[in-house]
N, C-alpha and C positions, 0 to 999 in steps of 0.2 A: 441312918446306921450303915456301915459298910460291913459286908461279910467277905471272907476270902475262902477260895476253895483250897484243898490240899495240893492241887496241881499248881505249879508255877505258871505264871504267864510267859508266852512266848518271848518277851523281852527278859525275863529273869532267868531264862534257861541257858546252861552253859553252850558256847560254841563247839562245833564237833571237835572232838579230840580233847576237850576241856573237861574237867571235873568239878565237883561241887565241894567248896571247903567251907568250914564253920568255924568261927572265932566266938567261943562260948561266952554267955554271960558271967561276970566275975573275973575273967581274963583281963590282964593289962599288959600292954607291950609298948614299948618306946622303940621305933625303928621303921624300916621300910618293908613292905610286903609285896612280891610280884607273884600272881597266882594265875594258872591256867583256869579257864572256865570261870565259874561263879564263886564269890566268895560272900558269905552271909556273916554280918559282923553285929555281935550283941554284947561284946565287952568294951574296953576303953583302950583306944590305940591313939598314940601320938606318932605321927610320922606320914609317910607316903604309902598308898595302896594303889597297885596297877593290877588290873585284871580284864577279862573279857566283860564281865558284869558284876557290879557291886551292890549289895543291898545292906544299908544299915537299918537294922531293926529298931523297934520302939525303944529296947532297953540299951541300944549301942550308942557310943559316944565317940566320935573321931575327930581329932584335931591334925590338920596337915593338909596333904594334896591328895585327891582322888582322880584317877584317870581310867576310864572304861568307855566302851561303846553304850553300854547301858548302866545307868546309875539311879536307884530308888532309894529315897531316904525316908525313914518313919521315926529316926530318933534324932540324936543331936549332931550337928556338924558345923565346925569352925574351920576356914581355910579356903583352898582354891579347888574348884572343880573343873576338870577339862573331860567333858563328857560328849557322847552322841545324843542319845535319848535319855533326858533327866527327869525324873518323876519326883517331887516332894509332895509327899502324901500328908494328910490331916494328921497333926500332932508333930510333925517335923519342926526342928527350930534349927535353921541354917543362916549363917553369916559368913560373908566373905565375898569371893568372887565366883560366878559361874560362866563357863564358857560352854554353849550347847549347840547342837544342830536342831533338836526339838526339846522343848521345856513345857511340862504340865505341873501346875501348882494348885494342889487341892485346897478347898475352903477348909481354914483350920490350921493350915501350915504357917509358921511365923518365919517369914524371909526378910532378912536384912543384908542384901547382896547387891553387888553390880552384877548386871546379867548381860553377856554379849553373845549374840548369835554367830555361829561360824558355819562355813560351807554352805 
């Protein structure tokens, strides 16, 4: 059983000058988001997300493209990931293409993706 503290990990913290954005559970959007800092996604999004750090929480569902230095997925994702450090946590359901500089897949994550290391 994993526990998490209230403090975000270093990887999940926004870059200097960036903020923290929250896309609430129950929210739905079709389109593209460009966000400075960290974005936490709990709703449903169909489109492209670009940020310094992206976290798809367990309640979140994203279809489209992700681009960030840090990407953590606990929920559902289908599409293309272009990330630096990519973490797929237990319970994540991911399909599509993953480009990464580092990749961590926890036991319990469901991954049906092609993976390509970059840099």
